[in-house]
C-alpha positions, 0 to 999 in steps of 0.5 A: 781537483788540480787540472795539471796535478799528479792525476793528470800527469799519470793519465796523460804520460807518453813515451817518445823515443828517439827516432834513431834509437836502436833496439838496444837503446829501447830495451835499455829504456824499457829496463829502466822504466820497469825498474822504476815500477819495481822500486815504486812498488817496494817503496809502497810495500815499505810504507805499508809495513812501517805505518800499517796503512797508506794515505787513502787519498794518495794510494790511487795516484801512487798506483796510477804512477806505477801503471804509467811506469809499466806502460812506458816500459812495455811501449819501449819493449814493443818499439824495440821489437818493431825496430828489430823486425824493421831492421831485418826487412831492410836490404843489406 
């Protein structure tokens, strides 16, 4: 197995946000990551529909990638929520 191939990338992916990004920017990023996941699922469904099957060796990688998109979207949304709370605590 290639150490730095697709499986490695999908297992070691992280989302690093701009420390100065506001909640709106983070929520926009979350929306974008979740849209990537949505489109990947639609592509997978189309492949199954057209070919009747999917390459069994590639399917776990595709599913792990979709999981990474969802995880990154969730992280963005969580960071946006935390930054909104932080901003509310800051003195005006």
